[in-house]
N, CA, C and O atoms as a GROMACS GRO file, in nm:
protein
  496
    1UNK      N    1   2.166  -1.852  -0.024
    1UNK     CA    2   2.273  -1.766   0.018
    1UNK      C    3   2.355  -1.715  -0.101
    1UNK      O    4   2.425  -1.614  -0.088
    2UNK      N    5   2.347  -1.781  -0.214
    2UNK     CA    6   2.424  -1.739  -0.330
    2UNK      C    7   2.365  -1.614  -0.395
    2UNK      O    8   2.434  -1.546  -0.471
    3UNK      N    9   2.241  -1.583  -0.365
    3UNK     CA   10   2.171  -1.473  -0.432
    3UNK      C   11   2.243  -1.339  -0.411
    3UNK      O   12   2.254  -1.262  -0.506
    4UNK      N   13   2.290  -1.310  -0.291
    4UNK     CA   14   2.358  -1.184  -0.264
    4UNK      C   15   2.488  -1.176  -0.342
    4UNK      O   16   2.523  -1.069  -0.392
    5UNK      N   17   2.561  -1.287  -0.352
    5UNK     CA   18   2.685  -1.287  -0.429
    5UNK      C   19   2.656  -1.257  -0.575
    5UNK      O   20   2.733  -1.186  -0.640
    6UNK      N   21   2.549  -1.310  -0.626
    6UNK     CA   22   2.513  -1.288  -0.766
    6UNK      C   23   2.477  -1.142  -0.792
    6UNK      O   24   2.511  -1.088  -0.897
    7UNK      N   25   2.408  -1.079  -0.697
    7UNK     CA   26   2.359  -0.942  -0.718
    7UNK      C   27   2.449  -0.835  -0.658
    7UNK      O   28   2.413  -0.717  -0.661
    8UNK      N   29   2.565  -0.871  -0.604
    8UNK     CA   30   2.642  -0.774  -0.526
    8UNK      C   31   2.692  -0.654  -0.607
    8UNK      O   32   2.710  -0.547  -0.549
    9UNK      N   33   2.714  -0.667  -0.735
    9UNK     CA   34   2.764  -0.556  -0.816
    9UNK      C   35   2.652  -0.477  -0.883
    9UNK      O   36   2.677  -0.390  -0.965
   10UNK      N   37   2.529  -0.508  -0.847
   10UNK     CA   38   2.415  -0.438  -0.904
   10UNK      C   39   2.369  -0.331  -0.806
   10UNK      O   40   2.386  -0.348  -0.686
   11UNK      N   41   2.312  -0.223  -0.856
   11UNK     CA   42   2.270  -0.113  -0.768
   11UNK      C   43   2.132  -0.136  -0.706
   11UNK      O   44   2.050  -0.045  -0.701
   12UNK      N   45   2.106  -0.258  -0.659
   12UNK     CA   46   1.975  -0.291  -0.604
   12UNK      C   47   1.983  -0.310  -0.454
   12UNK      O   48   2.086  -0.351  -0.399
   13UNK      N   49   1.874  -0.282  -0.390
   13UNK     CA   50   1.857  -0.309  -0.247
   13UNK      C   51   1.746  -0.412  -0.241
   13UNK      O   52   1.630  -0.379  -0.267
   14UNK      N   53   1.778  -0.535  -0.206
   14UNK     CA   54   1.682  -0.645  -0.206
   14UNK      C   55   1.610  -0.653  -0.072
   14UNK      O   56   1.673  -0.665   0.033
   15UNK      N   57   1.477  -0.645  -0.077
   15UNK     CA   58   1.395  -0.646   0.044
   15UNK      C   59   1.316  -0.776   0.050
   15UNK      O   60   1.252  -0.817  -0.047
   16UNK      N   61   1.321  -0.839   0.167
   16UNK     CA   62   1.245  -0.962   0.190
   16UNK      C   63   1.113  -0.927   0.257
   16UNK      O   64   1.111  -0.867   0.365
   17UNK      N   65   1.006  -0.962   0.195
   17UNK     CA   66   0.875  -0.951   0.260
   17UNK      C   67   0.851  -1.086   0.326
   17UNK      O   68   0.769  -1.166   0.282
   18UNK      N   69   0.926  -1.109   0.432
   18UNK     CA   70   0.926  -1.238   0.499
   18UNK      C   71   0.868  -1.224   0.640
   18UNK      O   72   0.922  -1.149   0.722
   19UNK      N   73   0.761  -1.295   0.666
   19UNK     CA   74   0.698  -1.292   0.796
   19UNK      C   75   0.690  -1.436   0.843
   19UNK      O   76   0.635  -1.520   0.771
   20UNK      N   77   0.741  -1.470   0.959
   20UNK     CA   78   0.794  -1.383   1.063
   20UNK      C   79   0.933  -1.329   1.028
   20UNK      O   80   1.000  -1.379   0.938
   21UNK      N   81   0.973  -1.227   1.102
   21UNK     CA   82   1.103  -1.165   1.079
   21UNK      C   83   1.215  -1.266   1.104
   21UNK      O   84   1.209  -1.346   1.197
   22UNK      N   85   1.315  -1.260   1.020
   22UNK     CA   86   1.433  -1.344   1.038
   22UNK      C   87   1.557  -1.258   1.015
   22UNK      O   88   1.596  -1.236   0.900
   23UNK      N   89   1.619  -1.208   1.121
   23UNK     CA   90   1.738  -1.124   1.103
   23UNK      C   91   1.848  -1.190   1.022
   23UNK      O   92   1.928  -1.121   0.958
   24UNK      N   93   1.855  -1.324   1.024
   24UNK     CA   94   1.960  -1.391   0.948
   24UNK      C   95   1.943  -1.375   0.796
   24UNK      O   96   2.039  -1.395   0.722
   25UNK      N   97   1.824  -1.341   0.750
   25UNK     CA   98   1.803  -1.316   0.607
   25UNK      C   99   1.884  -1.198   0.558
   25UNK      O  100   1.922  -1.191   0.441
   26UNK      N  101   1.911  -1.103   0.649
   26UNK     CA  102   1.979  -0.980   0.610
   26UNK      C  103   2.117  -0.968   0.674
   26UNK      O  104   2.175  -0.860   0.675
   27UNK      N  105   2.170  -1.077   0.726
   27UNK     CA  106   2.304  -1.078   0.783
   27UNK      C  107   2.406  -1.055   0.672
   27UNK      O  108   2.371  -1.056   0.554
   28UNK      N  109   2.528  -1.035   0.710
   28UNK     CA  110   2.634  -1.006   0.611
   28UNK      C  111   2.639  -1.111   0.500
   28UNK      O  112   2.670  -1.078   0.385
   29UNK      N  113   2.610  -1.234   0.533
   29UNK     CA  114   2.612  -1.340   0.432
   29UNK      C  115   2.471  -1.382   0.390
   29UNK      O  116   2.454  -1.479   0.317
   30UNK      N  117   2.372  -1.310   0.438
   30UNK     CA  118   2.233  -1.342   0.405
   30UNK      C  119   2.199  -1.307   0.262
   30UNK      O  120   2.271  -1.230   0.198
   31UNK      N  121   2.090  -1.361   0.210
   31UNK     CA  122   2.054  -1.338   0.071
   31UNK      C  123   1.988  -1.202   0.043
   31UNK      O  124   1.977  -1.163  -0.073
   32UNK      N  125   1.945  -1.129   0.147
   32UNK     CA  126   1.872  -1.004   0.127
   32UNK      C  127   1.941  -0.889   0.201
   32UNK      O  128   2.023  -0.911   0.290
   33UNK      N  129   1.904  -0.766   0.162
   33UNK     CA  130   1.962  -0.647   0.225
   33UNK      C  131   1.874  -0.595   0.339
   33UNK      O  132   1.925  -0.543   0.438
   34UNK      N  133   1.743  -0.609   0.325
   34UNK     CA  134   1.650  -0.561   0.426
   34UNK      C  135   1.528  -0.650   0.432
   34UNK      O  136   1.500  -0.724   0.338
   35UNK      N  137   1.454  -0.642   0.543
   35UNK     CA  138   1.330  -0.718   0.553
   35UNK      C  139   1.225  -0.639   0.630
   35UNK      O  140   1.258  -0.550   0.709
   36UNK      N  141   1.100  -0.673   0.605
   36UNK     CA  142   0.989  -0.604   0.670
   36UNK      C  143   0.998  -0.625   0.820
   36UNK      O  144   1.017  -0.738   0.867
   37UNK      N  145   0.985  -0.518   0.895
   37UNK     CA  146   0.999  -0.518   1.041
   37UNK      C  147   0.860  -0.527   1.104
   37UNK      O  148   0.804  -0.428   1.152
   38UNK      N  149   0.806  -0.647   1.102
   38UNK     CA  150   0.669  -0.668   1.149
   38UNK      C  151   0.651  -0.633   1.296
   38UNK      O  152   0.546  -0.584   1.335
   39UNK      N  153   0.752  -0.657   1.378
   39UNK     CA  154   0.739  -0.626   1.520
   39UNK      C  155   0.718  -0.476   1.544
   39UNK      O  156   0.655  -0.437   1.642
   40UNK      N  157   0.771  -0.392   1.455
   40UNK     CA  158   0.745  -0.248   1.465
   40UNK      C  159   0.596  -0.220   1.447
   40UNK      O  160   0.537  -0.145   1.525
   41UNK      N  161   0.537  -0.280   1.346
   41UNK     CA  162   0.394  -0.261   1.320
   41UNK      C  163   0.310  -0.313   1.436
   41UNK      O  164   0.219  -0.245   1.483
   42UNK      N  165   0.341  -0.432   1.482
   42UNK     CA  166   0.263  -0.492   1.591
   42UNK      C  167   0.272  -0.406   1.717
   42UNK      O  168   0.170  -0.377   1.780
   43UNK      N  169   0.393  -0.363   1.753
   43UNK     CA  170   0.410  -0.280   1.872
   43UNK      C  171   0.330  -0.151   1.859
   43UNK      O  172   0.261  -0.110   1.953
   44UNK      N  173   0.338  -0.087   1.745
   44UNK     CA  174   0.269   0.040   1.725
   44UNK      C  175   0.119   0.023   1.741
   44UNK      O  176   0.055   0.103   1.810
   45UNK      N  177   0.063  -0.078   1.679
   45UNK     CA  178  -0.081  -0.101   1.689
   45UNK      C  179  -0.122  -0.136   1.832
   45UNK      O  180  -0.219  -0.082   1.884
   46UNK      N  181  -0.046  -0.224   1.896
   46UNK     CA  182  -0.081  -0.265   2.033
   46UNK      C  183  -0.074  -0.149   2.132
   46UNK      O  184  -0.157  -0.141   2.222
   47UNK      N  185   0.022  -0.060   2.115
   47UNK     CA  186   0.042   0.044   2.214
   47UNK      C  187  -0.030   0.175   2.182
   47UNK      O  188  -0.071   0.245   2.274
   48UNK      N  189  -0.046   0.208   2.057
   48UNK     CA  190  -0.119   0.330   2.023
   48UNK      C  191  -0.269   0.308   2.028
   48UNK      O  192  -0.346   0.401   2.055
   49UNK      N  193  -0.312   0.187   2.003
   49UNK     CA  194  -0.455   0.158   2.002
   49UNK      C  195  -0.509   0.111   2.136
   49UNK      O  196  -0.629   0.089   2.149
   50UNK      N  197  -0.424   0.095   2.235
   50UNK     CA  198  -0.466   0.043   2.365
   50UNK      C  199  -0.436   0.145   2.475
   50UNK      O  200  -0.388   0.256   2.449
   51UNK      N  201  -0.464   0.106   2.595
   51UNK     CA  202  -0.440   0.194   2.709
   51UNK      C  203  -0.313   0.156   2.783
   51UNK      O  204  -0.284   0.212   2.888
   52UNK      N  205  -0.237   0.061   2.730
   52UNK     CA  206  -0.113   0.018   2.793
   52UNK      C  207   0.006   0.062   2.710
   52UNK      O  208  -0.007   0.091   2.591
   53UNK      N  209   0.122   0.066   2.774
   53UNK     CA  210   0.243   0.106   2.704
   53UNK      C  211   0.361   0.034   2.768
   53UNK      O  212   0.374   0.034   2.890
   54UNK      N  213   0.446  -0.025   2.687
   54UNK     CA  214   0.561  -0.101   2.736
   54UNK      C  215   0.689  -0.034   2.685
   54UNK      O  216   0.727  -0.052   2.570
   55UNK      N  217   0.755   0.043   2.773
   55UNK     CA  218   0.874   0.118   2.734
   55UNK      C  219   0.989   0.025   2.695
   55UNK      O  220   1.066   0.059   2.606
   56UNK      N  221   1.002  -0.090   2.760
   56UNK     CA  222   1.110  -0.184   2.726
   56UNK      C  223   1.090  -0.240   2.585
   56UNK      O  224   1.186  -0.256   2.510
   57UNK      N  225   0.966  -0.271   2.551
   57UNK     CA  226   0.936  -0.320   2.416
   57UNK      C  227   0.963  -0.210   2.313
   57UNK      O  228   1.012  -0.238   2.204
   58UNK      N  229   0.930  -0.086   2.348
   58UNK     CA  230   0.958   0.027   2.259
   58UNK      C  231   1.108   0.037   2.231
   58UNK      O  232   1.148   0.056   2.116
   59UNK      N  233   1.189   0.026   2.333
   59UNK     CA  234   1.335   0.033   2.315
   59UNK      C  235   1.383  -0.078   2.222
   59UNK      O  236   1.468  -0.054   2.135
   60UNK      N  237   1.329  -0.197   2.238
   60UNK     CA  238   1.370  -0.310   2.155
   60UNK      C  239   1.328  -0.290   2.010
   60UNK      O  240   1.406  -0.316   1.918
   61UNK      N  241   1.205  -0.244   1.989
   61UNK     CA  242   1.155  -0.226   1.853
   61UNK      C  243   1.224  -0.110   1.782
   61UNK      O  244   1.246  -0.116   1.661
   62UNK      N  245   1.257  -0.006   1.855
   62UNK     CA  246   1.320   0.111   1.794
   62UNK      C  247   1.470   0.093   1.775
   62UNK      O  248   1.533   0.175   1.708
   63UNK      N  249   1.529  -0.011   1.830
   63UNK     CA  250   1.671  -0.040   1.812
   63UNK      C  251   1.685  -0.181   1.754
   63UNK      O  252   1.694  -0.278   1.828
   64UNK      N  253   1.686  -0.192   1.621
   64UNK     CA  254   1.687  -0.323   1.556
   64UNK      C  255   1.802  -0.414   1.599
   64UNK      O  256   1.789  -0.536   1.594
   65UNK      N  257   1.914  -0.356   1.639
   65UNK     CA  258   2.027  -0.440   1.681
   65UNK      C  259   1.992  -0.523   1.803
   65UNK      O  260   2.049  -0.630   1.822
   66UNK      N  261   1.898  -0.476   1.886
   66UNK     CA  262   1.853  -0.554   2.002
   66UNK      C  263   1.771  -0.675   1.959
   66UNK      O  264   1.749  -0.767   2.038
   67UNK      N  265   1.726  -0.676   1.835
   67UNK     CA  266   1.648  -0.788   1.783
   67UNK      C  267   1.732  -0.880   1.694
   67UNK      O  268   1.680  -0.973   1.634
   68UNK      N  269   1.862  -0.853   1.687
   68UNK     CA  270   1.951  -0.940   1.611
   68UNK      C  271   1.990  -0.889   1.474
   68UNK      O  272   2.062  -0.958   1.402
   69UNK      N  273   1.946  -0.770   1.436
   69UNK     CA  274   1.985  -0.714   1.306
   69UNK      C  275   2.123  -0.651   1.318
   69UNK      O  276   2.156  -0.592   1.421
   70UNK      N  277   2.204  -0.663   1.213
   70UNK     CA  278   2.340  -0.611   1.219
   70UNK      C  279   2.347  -0.463   1.187
   70UNK      O  280   2.432  -0.392   1.241
   71UNK      N  281   2.259  -0.415   1.100
   71UNK     CA  282   2.263  -0.275   1.058
   71UNK      C  283   2.124  -0.213   1.066
   71UNK      O  284   2.023  -0.283   1.061
   72UNK      N  285   2.121  -0.082   1.079
   72UNK     CA  286   1.992  -0.013   1.085
   72UNK      C  287   1.921  -0.014   0.950
   72UNK      O  288   1.800   0.003   0.943
   73UNK      N  289   1.995  -0.035   0.844
   73UNK     CA  290   1.935  -0.041   0.710
   73UNK      C  291   1.879  -0.179   0.678
   73UNK      O  292   1.831  -0.202   0.567
   74UNK      N  293   1.883  -0.270   0.774
   74UNK     CA  294   1.830  -0.405   0.752
   74UNK      C  295   1.681  -0.416   0.778
   74UNK      O  296   1.621  -0.517   0.742
   75UNK      N  297   1.620  -0.314   0.839
   75UNK     CA  298   1.477  -0.321   0.871
   75UNK      C  299   1.398  -0.220   0.790
   75UNK      O  300   1.439  -0.106   0.771
   76UNK      N  301   1.282  -0.264   0.744
   76UNK     CA  302   1.187  -0.179   0.674
   76UNK      C  303   1.068  -0.166   0.768
   76UNK      O  304   0.986  -0.257   0.780
   77UNK      N  305   1.058  -0.052   0.836
   77UNK     CA  306   0.947  -0.026   0.929
   77UNK      C  307   0.823   0.009   0.849
   77UNK      O  308   0.829   0.083   0.751
   78UNK      N  309   0.710  -0.044   0.891
   78UNK     CA  310   0.585  -0.015   0.821
   78UNK      C  311   0.467  -0.022   0.916
   78UNK      O  312   0.471  -0.090   1.018
   79UNK      N  313   0.362   0.050   0.879
   79UNK     CA  314   0.236   0.046   0.952
   79UNK      C  315   0.124  -0.008   0.865
   79UNK      O  316   0.031  -0.072   0.915
   80UNK      N  317   0.132   0.016   0.736
   80UNK     CA  318   0.031  -0.031   0.641
   80UNK      C  319   0.104  -0.085   0.518
   80UNK      O  320   0.215  -0.043   0.487
   81UNK      N  321   0.041  -0.177   0.450
   81UNK     CA  322   0.100  -0.235   0.330
   81UNK      C  323  -0.013  -0.287   0.241
   81UNK      O  324  -0.131  -0.270   0.272
   82UNK      N  325   0.024  -0.351   0.133
   82UNK     CA  326  -0.077  -0.410   0.046
   82UNK      C  327  -0.148  -0.527   0.115
   82UNK      O  328  -0.256  -0.569   0.072
   83UNK      N  329  -0.089  -0.579   0.222
   83UNK     CA  330  -0.149  -0.689   0.297
   83UNK      C  331  -0.223  -0.643   0.423
   83UNK      O  332  -0.304  -0.718   0.478
   84UNK      N  333  -0.196  -0.522   0.468
   84UNK     CA  334  -0.250  -0.473   0.596
   84UNK      C  335  -0.317  -0.338   0.577
   84UNK      O  336  -0.273  -0.256   0.497
   85UNK      N  337  -0.424  -0.317   0.652
   85UNK     CA  338  -0.496  -0.190   0.646
   85UNK      C  339  -0.421  -0.080   0.720
   85UNK      O  340  -0.327  -0.107   0.794
   86UNK      N  341  -0.465   0.043   0.700
   86UNK     CA  342  -0.407   0.155   0.773
   86UNK      C  343  -0.450   0.147   0.920
   86UNK      O  344  -0.541   0.072   0.955
   87UNK      N  345  -0.382   0.224   1.004
   87UNK     CA  346  -0.406   0.215   1.148
   87UNK      C  347  -0.551   0.238   1.188
   87UNK      O  348  -0.603   0.167   1.274
   88UNK      N  349  -0.617   0.335   1.128
   88UNK     CA  350  -0.753   0.368   1.169
   88UNK      C  351  -0.852   0.254   1.141
   88UNK      O  352  -0.962   0.252   1.198
   89UNK      N  353  -0.815   0.161   1.056
   89UNK     CA  354  -0.902   0.048   1.026
   89UNK      C  355  -0.879  -0.069   1.121
   89UNK      O  356  -0.954  -0.167   1.119
   90UNK      N  357  -0.776  -0.060   1.204
   90UNK     CA  358  -0.746  -0.168   1.299
   90UNK      C  359  -0.851  -0.170   1.410
   90UNK      O  360  -0.903  -0.066   1.449
   91UNK      N  361  -0.881  -0.288   1.458
   91UNK     CA  362  -0.986  -0.306   1.560
   91UNK      C  363  -0.960  -0.222   1.685
   91UNK      O  364  -1.054  -0.164   1.740
   92UNK      N  365  -0.836  -0.214   1.730
   92UNK     CA  366  -0.807  -0.139   1.853
   92UNK      C  367  -0.829   0.011   1.834
   92UNK      O  368  -0.852   0.082   1.933
   93UNK      N  369  -0.824   0.061   1.713
   93UNK     CA  370  -0.849   0.203   1.688
   93UNK      C  371  -0.998   0.232   1.672
   93UNK      O  372  -1.040   0.346   1.692
   94UNK      N  373  -1.076   0.132   1.636
   94UNK     CA  374  -1.220   0.154   1.617
   94UNK      C  375  -1.293   0.179   1.748
   94UNK      O  376  -1.401   0.238   1.747
   95UNK      N  377  -1.238   0.136   1.859
   95UNK     CA  378  -1.302   0.155   1.989
   95UNK      C  379  -1.269   0.289   2.053
   95UNK      O  380  -1.320   0.320   2.161
   96UNK      N  381  -1.185   0.368   1.990
   96UNK     CA  382  -1.144   0.499   2.041
   96UNK      C  383  -1.225   0.605   1.967
   96UNK      O  384  -1.260   0.587   1.850
   97UNK      N  385  -1.255   0.717   2.035
   97UNK     CA  386  -1.328   0.821   1.963
   97UNK      C  387  -1.243   0.871   1.845
   97UNK      O  388  -1.120   0.866   1.850
   98UNK      N  389  -1.308   0.919   1.743
   98UNK     CA  390  -1.246   0.949   1.615
   98UNK      C  391  -1.130   1.049   1.626
   98UNK      O  392  -1.026   1.030   1.563
   99UNK      N  393  -1.148   1.152   1.705
   99UNK     CA  394  -1.043   1.254   1.718
   99UNK      C  395  -0.918   1.195   1.785
   99UNK      O  396  -0.806   1.218   1.740
  100UNK      N  397  -0.937   1.118   1.892
  100UNK     CA  398  -0.824   1.056   1.962
  100UNK      C  399  -0.756   0.953   1.872
  100UNK      O  400  -0.633   0.944   1.872
  101UNK      N  401  -0.832   0.877   1.797
  101UNK     CA  402  -0.775   0.777   1.707
  101UNK      C  403  -0.689   0.844   1.600
  101UNK      O  404  -0.581   0.793   1.567
  102UNK      N  405  -0.735   0.957   1.547
  102UNK     CA  406  -0.658   1.027   1.445
  102UNK      C  407  -0.528   1.081   1.504
  102UNK      O  408  -0.424   1.076   1.438
  103UNK      N  409  -0.531   1.133   1.626
  103UNK     CA  410  -0.409   1.182   1.692
  103UNK      C  411  -0.311   1.067   1.713
  103UNK      O  412  -0.191   1.084   1.693
  104UNK      N  413  -0.361   0.952   1.752
  104UNK     CA  414  -0.274   0.836   1.772
  104UNK      C  415  -0.215   0.788   1.640
  104UNK      O  416  -0.099   0.746   1.635
  105UNK      N  417  -0.293   0.792   1.535
  105UNK     CA  418  -0.243   0.753   1.403
  105UNK      C  419  -0.133   0.848   1.356
  105UNK      O  420  -0.036   0.806   1.295
  106UNK      N  421  -0.149   0.977   1.386
  106UNK     CA  422  -0.044   1.074   1.352
  106UNK      C  423   0.083   1.045   1.430
  106UNK      O  424   0.193   1.056   1.376
  107UNK      N  425   0.069   1.009   1.557
  107UNK     CA  426   0.185   0.972   1.637
  107UNK      C  427   0.252   0.848   1.577
  107UNK      O  428   0.375   0.839   1.575
  108UNK      N  429   0.173   0.754   1.529
  108UNK     CA  430   0.228   0.637   1.462
  108UNK      C  431   0.309   0.677   1.339
  108UNK      O  432   0.415   0.619   1.313
  109UNK      N  433   0.260   0.775   1.263
  109UNK     CA  434   0.333   0.823   1.145
  109UNK      C  435   0.466   0.887   1.185
  109UNK      O  436   0.567   0.870   1.118
  110UNK      N  437   0.463   0.961   1.295
  110UNK     CA  438   0.587   1.022   1.346
  110UNK      C  439   0.687   0.913   1.385
  110UNK      O  440   0.805   0.921   1.351
  111UNK      N  441   0.638   0.811   1.456
  111UNK     CA  442   0.726   0.698   1.491
  111UNK      C  443   0.785   0.633   1.366
  111UNK      O  444   0.903   0.600   1.362
  112UNK      N  445   0.701   0.614   1.267
  112UNK     CA  446   0.745   0.548   1.144
  112UNK      C  447   0.860   0.624   1.076
  112UNK      O  448   0.960   0.563   1.039
  113UNK      N  449   0.846   0.754   1.060
  113UNK     CA  450   0.947   0.828   0.985
  113UNK      C  451   1.068   0.869   1.068
  113UNK      O  452   1.169   0.911   1.013
  114UNK      N  453   1.060   0.856   1.201
  114UNK     CA  454   1.175   0.893   1.284
  114UNK      C  455   1.245   0.772   1.345
  114UNK      O  456   1.354   0.787   1.400
  115UNK      N  457   1.187   0.654   1.336
  115UNK     CA  458   1.247   0.534   1.394
  115UNK      C  459   1.372   0.493   1.316
  115UNK      O  460   1.386   0.523   1.197
  116UNK      N  461   1.462   0.426   1.385
  116UNK     CA  462   1.581   0.371   1.321
  116UNK      C  463   1.536   0.267   1.220
  116UNK      O  464   1.456   0.179   1.251
  117UNK      N  465   1.588   0.277   1.099
  117UNK     CA  466   1.549   0.185   0.992
  117UNK      C  467   1.496   0.263   0.874
  117UNK      O  468   1.504   0.386   0.870
  118UNK      N  469   1.443   0.192   0.778
  118UNK     CA  470   1.391   0.253   0.656
  118UNK      C  471   1.239   0.250   0.663
  118UNK      O  472   1.181   0.142   0.680
  119UNK      N  473   1.172   0.366   0.650
  119UNK     CA  474   1.027   0.366   0.655
  119UNK      C  475   0.965   0.322   0.522
  119UNK      O  476   1.010   0.362   0.415
  120UNK      N  477   0.862   0.241   0.531
  120UNK     CA  478   0.785   0.202   0.413
  120UNK      C  479   0.661   0.290   0.411
  120UNK      O  480   0.577   0.281   0.500
  121UNK      N  481   0.650   0.373   0.312
  121UNK     CA  482   0.532   0.460   0.298
  121UNK      C  483   0.445   0.400   0.189
  121UNK      O  484   0.481   0.402   0.072
  122UNK      N  485   0.334   0.350   0.228
  122UNK     CA  486   0.243   0.283   0.134
  122UNK      C  487   0.131   0.377   0.095
  122UNK      O  488   0.068   0.438   0.182
  123UNK      N  489   0.105   0.389  -0.032
  123UNK     CA  490   0.008   0.487  -0.082
  123UNK      C  491  -0.127   0.425  -0.116
  123UNK      O  492  -0.212   0.494  -0.171
  124UNK      N  493  -0.150   0.298  -0.086
  124UNK     CA  494  -0.270   0.231  -0.130
  124UNK      C  495  -0.395   0.268  -0.059
  124UNK      O  496  -0.502   0.215  -0.090
   0.00000   0.00000   0.00000
């Protein structure tokens, strides 16, 4: 918990790559400013790659405060990272025809850049 006090006068935004998500890591007295929003990634893959859709889960994932985060800048939304493949490589996308899978991946990109929080754009 002392880490934030030590870095408070520096122009850095400290991000926790901590899985599972822990909103307390980024609380007002937490050691970090933001953390990876894994539930955003999981929801996107489960719902864009499948034939089901859960609107209540969407509301929860798109509003980080419903998950215990204090600020919208506390979550780093992502779909791909150095640890995870892009959407089209996910198993649920491989069973969909190529054109439909690409359209769903584009919708995922739209969700990523328009969702509340900070989008992580990975170029790998």
